[in-house]
C-alpha positions as CSV (number, residue, x, y, z in Angstrom):
1,M,18.8,88.7,37.2
2,L,19.9,86.0,35.2
3,Q,23.7,85.1,35.3
4,I,24.5,84.1,31.8
5,P,21.0,84.3,29.8
6,I,20.5,82.6,26.9
7,F,17.2,82.6,24.8
8,K,14.9,79.4,25.3
9,A,16.1,76.6,22.8
10,Y,12.6,76.5,21.0
11,L,12.8,80.4,20.3
12,H,14.8,81.6,17.5
13,P,15.5,85.2,17.3
14,V,15.6,87.0,13.9
15,T,16.6,91.1,13.9
16,I,14.7,93.3,11.6
17,P,17.1,96.4,11.2
18,G,15.3,99.7,12.4
19,E,12.3,98.3,13.7
20,G,12.8,95.4,16.3
21,V,13.3,91.7,16.8
22,L,11.0,88.7,15.8
23,L,10.9,85.6,18.0
24,L,9.9,82.6,15.9
25,S,8.6,79.1,17.3
26,E,6.7,76.3,16.2
27,D,3.6,77.9,17.9
28,G,3.9,81.3,16.3
29,S,5.8,84.5,16.9
30,K,6.6,87.5,19.2
31,V,7.6,90.8,18.5
32,L,10.2,93.0,20.5
33,H,10.1,96.6,19.3
34,G,12.6,99.1,19.9
35,A,16.3,99.8,19.1
36,V,17.4,98.4,22.6
37,Y,16.4,94.9,21.5
38,E,18.2,95.2,18.1
39,Q,21.4,95.9,19.8
40,L,21.0,93.7,22.8
41,V,19.5,90.1,21.2
42,P,22.6,89.3,19.2
43,L,24.6,89.6,22.6
44,V,22.5,87.2,24.4
45,D,24.4,84.0,23.4
46,G,24.9,82.0,26.5
47,I,28.6,83.0,26.9
48,R,28.3,86.6,28.1
49,S,27.0,87.6,31.5
50,S,24.1,90.1,32.0
51,D,26.9,92.2,33.2
52,D,29.1,91.7,29.8
53,I,26.0,92.2,27.8
54,V,25.2,96.0,29.6
55,A,28.6,96.8,29.3
56,A,28.9,95.9,25.5
57,L,26.0,98.3,25.0
58,A,27.4,101.3,27.0
59,G,27.7,104.5,25.2
60,I,24.6,103.1,23.1
61,H,22.1,102.8,25.7
62,E,21.9,103.8,29.4
63,A,22.9,100.7,31.9
64,A,19.5,101.0,33.4
65,K,17.5,100.5,30.1
66,A,19.8,97.7,29.1
67,Y,19.1,95.9,32.3
68,Y,15.7,96.4,32.3
69,A,15.3,95.1,28.6
70,L,16.8,91.6,30.3
71,L,14.6,91.8,32.9
72,M,11.6,92.0,30.7
73,L,13.0,89.2,28.5
74,E,13.2,86.9,31.6
75,Q,10.0,87.8,33.0
76,K,8.3,87.2,29.7
77,G,9.9,83.6,29.4
78,Y,12.2,84.2,26.6
79,I,15.5,83.9,28.3
80,A,16.7,81.6,30.7
81,E,20.1,80.5,32.4
82,Q,22.5,78.9,30.3
83,I,22.7,75.0,31.1
84,P,26.3,73.6,30.3
85,G,26.4,70.0,29.4
86,L,22.7,69.9,28.3
87,E,21.7,69.3,24.6
88,P,19.8,72.3,23.1
89,A,16.8,70.2,21.8
90,V,16.4,68.5,25.1
91,A,16.4,71.8,27.1
92,G,14.3,73.3,24.6
93,F,11.7,70.4,25.2
94,W,11.4,71.1,28.8
95,Q,11.4,74.7,28.7
96,G,8.6,74.5,26.2
97,M,6.6,72.4,28.8
98,G,7.0,75.2,31.1
99,I,9.8,73.1,33.3
100,D,13.3,73.9,34.2
101,P,15.3,71.5,32.2
102,R,17.6,70.7,35.3
103,S,14.8,70.1,37.6
104,A,13.3,67.7,34.8
105,V,16.5,65.7,34.4
106,E,16.9,65.3,38.3
107,S,13.4,64.3,38.5
108,L,13.8,61.5,36.0
109,Q,16.8,59.9,37.9
110,R,15.1,60.5,41.3
111,H,11.7,58.9,40.8
112,G,11.5,55.2,39.8
113,V,9.1,53.4,37.7
114,R,8.1,49.9,37.7
115,V,6.9,48.4,34.4
116,F,4.7,45.3,34.2
117,G,3.3,43.3,31.2
118,V,-0.3,41.9,31.7
119,G,-1.9,39.4,28.9
120,G,1.3,38.1,27.3
121,I,2.8,41.5,26.7
122,D,6.7,41.6,27.1
123,P,7.8,44.7,28.9
124,S,11.3,44.9,27.9
125,P,11.0,47.1,25.0
126,M,9.4,49.6,27.4
127,K,11.8,49.4,29.8
128,R,14.5,50.0,27.4
129,E,12.9,53.3,26.1
130,L,12.5,54.7,29.6
131,E,16.3,54.0,30.5
132,A,17.5,55.4,27.2
133,L,15.5,58.7,28.4
134,G,17.4,58.3,32.0
135,V,14.4,57.0,34.0
136,G,15.3,54.8,36.5
137,V,13.3,51.3,36.0
138,V,12.8,49.9,39.3
139,V,11.8,46.7,40.9
140,D,10.8,47.4,44.6
141,A,7.6,48.8,45.1
142,G,9.2,51.3,47.9
143,E,11.4,52.8,45.2
144,S,8.7,53.3,42.4
145,W,6.8,56.9,42.2
146,L,5.0,55.4,39.2
147,D,3.7,52.0,38.2
148,L,3.2,51.7,34.2
149,V,1.0,48.5,33.2
150,I,1.2,47.6,29.4
151,T,-1.9,45.3,28.6
152,S,-3.9,44.3,25.7
153,D,-7.2,44.6,27.4
154,Y,-7.8,47.4,30.1
155,L,-10.5,45.0,31.5
156,H,-7.9,42.2,32.6
157,E,-8.8,41.6,36.2
158,E,-5.0,41.7,36.9
159,V,-4.8,45.4,35.9
160,A,-7.7,46.3,38.5
161,A,-5.6,44.6,41.0
162,M,-2.5,46.4,40.0
163,A,-4.3,49.8,40.3
164,A,-6.0,49.1,43.5
165,R,-2.5,48.2,44.9
166,A,-0.8,51.6,43.7
167,R,-3.7,53.7,44.8
168,S,-3.8,52.2,48.2
169,E,0.2,52.5,48.7
170,G,0.2,56.1,47.3
171,R,1.6,55.5,43.8
172,M,0.4,56.9,40.5
173,F,-0.7,54.3,37.9
174,L,-0.8,54.5,34.3
175,P,-2.2,52.0,32.0
176,F,-1.1,51.5,28.3
177,R,-2.2,49.7,25.5
178,P,0.2,49.3,22.4
179,T,-1.5,46.4,20.6
180,G,-4.5,46.3,18.3
181,F,-5.5,49.0,15.5
182,E,-6.2,51.8,18.2
183,L,-3.5,52.5,20.8
184,W,-4.3,53.8,24.3
185,I,-2.2,55.7,26.7
186,G,-3.7,56.7,30.3
187,P,-5.1,58.0,32.0
188,V,-2.7,59.0,34.7
189,F,-4.3,57.9,37.9
190,K,-3.2,59.9,41.2
191,P,-3.7,58.1,44.4
192,D,-5.3,61.1,45.9
193,A,-7.6,62.2,43.1
194,A,-11.1,61.3,42.1
195,G,-11.3,59.1,39.2
196,C,-10.0,55.4,39.5
197,I,-9.8,52.2,37.5
198,E,-13.1,51.3,38.5
199,C,-14.6,54.4,37.1
200,L,-12.8,53.4,33.8
201,R,-13.8,49.8,33.9
202,H,-17.4,50.6,34.7
203,K,-17.7,52.9,31.4
204,L,-15.6,50.1,29.3
205,E,-18.1,47.4,30.4
206,R,-21.2,49.5,29.2
207,H,-19.6,49.9,25.6
208,R,-19.0,46.1,25.2
209,L,-22.4,44.8,25.5
210,V,-21.8,42.3,22.8
211,H,-18.7,41.1,24.4
212,R,-20.5,40.7,27.5
213,F,-23.3,38.8,25.8
214,A,-20.7,36.5,24.2
215,K,-19.1,35.9,27.6
216,T,-22.1,34.7,29.1
217,H,-22.7,31.9,26.5
218,G,-19.2,30.4,26.7
219,T,-15.6,31.5,27.1
220,S,-13.0,31.3,24.2
221,A,-9.4,32.2,23.7
222,A,-8.6,35.8,23.4
223,P,-8.3,37.2,20.0
224,V,-5.3,37.8,18.0
225,Q,-4.2,41.5,18.6
226,P,-2.9,43.0,15.1
227,G,0.2,44.9,15.3
228,L,3.5,45.4,13.2
229,A,7.0,45.7,15.0
230,V,7.4,49.3,14.1
231,S,3.8,50.1,15.3
232,L,4.6,48.7,18.6
233,N,8.1,50.2,19.0
234,A,6.3,53.6,18.0
235,A,3.8,53.1,20.6
236,Y,6.5,52.4,23.5
237,A,7.9,55.7,22.5
238,L,4.8,57.7,22.8
239,A,4.1,55.9,26.2
240,A,7.7,56.9,27.3
241,V,7.3,60.4,26.2
242,E,4.2,60.4,28.6
243,V,6.1,58.7,31.7
244,V,8.6,61.3,31.5
245,K,6.4,64.2,31.7
246,V,4.6,62.8,34.6
247,L,7.9,62.5,36.4
248,A,9.3,65.9,35.5
249,G,5.9,67.3,36.8
250,A,4.9,68.6,33.5
251,D,1.4,69.0,32.7
252,S,0.7,65.6,30.8
253,G,-2.7,66.6,29.5
254,L,-3.7,62.9,30.6
255,D,-4.7,63.5,34.0
256,G,-8.1,62.0,34.0
257,K,-8.0,61.7,30.3
258,L,-7.3,58.7,27.9
259,F,-5.4,59.4,24.8
260,S,-6.3,57.2,21.7
261,L,-4.6,56.8,18.1
262,D,-6.1,55.0,15.6
263,L,-3.2,53.6,13.2
264,R,-5.8,52.8,10.4
265,N,-6.7,56.6,9.7
266,W,-4.6,58.6,12.1
267,T,-7.7,59.7,14.0
268,S,-6.5,60.8,17.6
269,R,-8.8,62.0,20.4
270,T,-8.6,62.5,24.1
271,H,-11.4,60.9,26.3
272,A,-12.2,62.7,29.3
273,L,-12.9,60.0,32.4
274,C,-15.9,61.4,34.5
275,A,-15.3,60.4,38.3
276,N,-18.5,58.7,39.9
277,P,-18.8,60.6,43.1
278,H,-20.3,57.3,44.5
279,C,-17.7,55.0,43.6
280,P,-16.7,53.0,46.7
281,T,-13.2,53.5,45.8
282,C,-12.7,57.0,44.7
283,G,-16.1,58.6,45.6
284,T,-16.4,61.3,48.0
285,A,-20.1,62.2,47.6
286,P,-22.0,61.4,50.8
287,A,-24.7,58.7,51.0
288,K,-27.9,59.4,49.2
289,S,-30.8,60.4,51.0
290,M,-34.5,60.8,50.5
291,E,-35.2,64.3,49.7
292,P,-38.3,66.1,48.2
293,L,-38.4,66.9,44.5
294,L,-38.2,70.5,43.9
295,L,-39.4,72.2,40.7
296,S,-38.5,75.8,40.3
297,Q,-39.4,78.2,37.3
298,K,-36.8,78.9,34.8
299,K,-37.0,81.3,31.5
300,V,-37.7,79.7,28.2
301,T,-35.0,80.7,25.6
302,F,-35.6,78.1,23.0
303,I,-39.0,77.3,21.0
304,Q,-38.1,76.9,17.5
305,D,-38.8,73.1,17.5
306,G,-42.0,73.3,18.9
307,G,-40.9,72.8,22.5
308,H,-39.9,75.1,25.3
309,R,-36.4,74.9,26.3
310,T,-34.4,76.5,28.7
311,L,-31.0,76.1,27.0
312,P,-30.7,76.4,22.8
313,P,-29.2,73.1,21.6
314,E,-25.8,74.6,21.2
315,A,-25.6,75.2,24.8
316,T,-26.7,71.8,25.4
317,L,-24.1,70.2,23.2
318,E,-21.3,72.6,24.7
319,K,-22.3,71.4,28.3
320,Y,-22.6,67.6,27.6
321,D,-20.2,67.1,24.9
322,R,-17.6,65.5,27.5
323,F,-19.8,62.6,27.7
324,V,-19.9,61.3,24.3
325,S,-17.1,58.8,23.9
326,P,-16.8,55.4,22.7
327,V,-14.3,54.7,25.5
328,T,-15.3,56.9,28.7
329,G,-18.8,58.5,27.5
330,V,-22.3,57.7,28.7
331,V,-23.2,58.2,24.8
332,S,-21.1,56.2,22.9
333,A,-21.4,58.2,19.6
334,L,-23.5,60.4,18.0
335,V,-24.1,59.1,14.3
336,K,-26.7,60.7,11.7
337,L,-28.9,58.4,10.0
338,P,-28.3,58.4,6.4
339,Q,-32.3,58.1,6.0
340,S,-32.5,61.7,7.4
341,N,-34.7,63.6,4.7
342,G,-33.2,67.1,5.4
343,I,-36.6,68.0,7.0
344,V,-36.2,65.9,10.2
345,H,-32.6,65.0,11.2
346,V,-32.3,61.7,13.2
347,Y,-29.0,60.6,15.1
348,L,-28.4,57.4,16.7
349,A,-26.7,57.5,20.0
350,G,-25.7,53.8,20.6
351,H,-27.6,51.0,22.2
352,N,-30.8,51.4,24.5
353,A,-29.5,50.3,27.9
354,A,-32.8,49.6,28.9
355,V,-33.2,46.7,26.4
356,K,-31.6,43.5,27.5
357,L,-29.4,41.3,25.3
358,E,-30.5,37.8,25.7
359,H,-30.7,36.4,22.1
360,L,-28.9,37.0,18.7
361,D,-32.2,38.4,17.9
362,D,-31.6,41.4,20.4
363,L,-28.6,42.3,18.9
364,K,-30.3,43.3,15.5
365,I,-30.6,47.4,15.2
366,G,-34.0,48.6,15.2
367,L,-36.1,51.3,17.0
368,R,-36.5,49.3,20.3
369,N,-33.0,48.6,21.0
370,A,-31.2,51.8,19.9
371,S,-31.3,55.1,21.2
372,A,-32.3,57.9,18.6
373,G,-33.0,61.6,18.8
374,K,-34.8,63.9,16.2
375,G,-35.0,67.2,15.7
376,A,-35.6,70.0,12.9
377,S,-32.2,70.7,12.6
378,E,-29.0,68.8,12.9
379,T,-27.9,70.5,16.3
380,Q,-31.4,70.0,17.7
381,A,-31.0,66.0,16.9
382,K,-27.9,65.9,18.5
383,A,-29.0,67.8,21.5
384,R,-31.3,65.2,22.4
385,Y,-28.6,62.4,22.8
386,G,-30.9,60.1,21.6
387,G,-32.4,59.8,25.1
388,A,-29.4,58.0,26.1
389,H,-28.7,60.2,29.2
390,Y,-32.0,59.3,30.5
391,R,-32.0,55.6,29.6
392,R,-28.5,55.5,31.4
393,R,-29.8,56.6,34.9
394,T,-32.5,54.0,34.9
395,A,-30.9,50.8,33.5
396,F,-30.1,48.0,35.5
397,L,-26.2,47.9,35.1
398,P,-23.1,46.3,36.6
399,C,-22.0,47.6,39.9
400,Y,-18.8,48.7,41.0
401,G,-18.3,46.7,44.0
402,R,-15.4,43.9,44.5
403,A,-15.7,41.0,44.4
404,G,-15.8,41.6,40.8
405,F,-16.8,43.6,38.1
406,G,-19.7,42.2,36.2
407,Q,-21.6,40.9,39.3
408,R,-25.4,42.1,38.6
409,V,-26.8,43.1,41.9
410,Q,-29.9,45.0,42.6
411,R,-29.1,48.6,43.5
412,S,-30.8,50.1,46.6
413,K,-34.0,51.8,45.8
414,Y,-36.1,54.1,47.8
415,R,-39.7,52.7,48.6
416,C,-42.6,55.0,49.2
417,Q,-45.8,53.3,51.0
418,A,-49.0,54.7,49.8
419,A,-52.7,54.1,50.3
420,W,-54.9,53.0,47.4
421,R,-58.5,52.0,47.3
422,V,-59.8,49.0,46.0
423,P,-63.8,49.1,44.8
424,L,-65.7,45.9,46.4
425,P,-68.7,44.4,45.1
426,N,-70.9,46.0,47.8
427,G,-70.1,49.3,46.3
428,E,-67.7,50.0,49.6
429,D,-64.0,50.7,49.4
430,Q,-61.4,48.9,51.1
431,A,-57.8,50.7,51.9
432,K,-54.9,48.8,50.8
433,D,-51.3,49.4,51.4
434,Q,-48.9,48.8,48.7
435,H,-45.1,49.7,48.3
């Protein structure tokens, strides 16, 4: 039982005479039915103790009933212990996150954060934002619980090196991009979790085909990163919120996910990073072995498009939607072609990874260097993902391994030896071995 109960700061109780009590919040409302709540709720003011509240209701409600009502309010998460000296807004923020406010404040003071700037970024504004929230900004790696790296490009080699060092030394790692039209925060990388900076870099490299093409034809100065002082300050403030959530142990929503906010149209999105089970840094899958291909029968559930499919297109879209992202996805986007005539729907799914980019002419969008899918309905066309899933598995792509990202190496292939026969002029066959 709470000693001095008070309603959580984000809840606003409103008594409805003769009926009960409404608890209003930003997310909606809750209803407390019964006369006992009508008389009890106004007494829960953060000043009276639980015993004082029950005593004040003597002669109106039995003590057991009053104590039970207080217990129900506590178990349902509507009331908490009064915290002297803590602003109600701050208490309400942490209570709404499901975190005890005192524990949150103590965590911010106990867990240090190191802040770095990469690519010419000044980390001072970020440090001031964190210090204003009571976060201890430290220099020594031994005192750091989280390394925050501010960069203009997630593909900076220095970012990868910092992330690898943080993982090996048992610290969390949070990259952050405040510059440009699109703000990026996250993912939150944990040292013992699958999904690392190399997994993310691999995805980003795949979606920057033209940048890779330009890089192979010479180097140039980094482009100017657009931004206003006010937009940068807003970005630092948002990143600071994410940092304090992580330090306090709240569900930040960015474990293995990247948040993007486009300042041009205020479009926001969360991009899920799918860890590569065979990543040499964080992968846990056993080494591949040669296994026979096993085919099995499945029930046909969809035949409307002339084919026989085990899943309807709606289920396919729901299953693979997390792989569609211009940042972390296998498919960058699904874009409807304006030439679709209503009879056949066509969706583009980005560049065809099986087609190499060696000349400027290769960059022209056409049937041979773009992945596309068609269907009798929009859902069917989308569910084909332009064949990009299949081409992704067969394309020759940069490998993960260090020394560096971007090194092109031949991946291991299985070779099966089989016999084939060559007809000879005399009519006899000669057996040949071929790999």
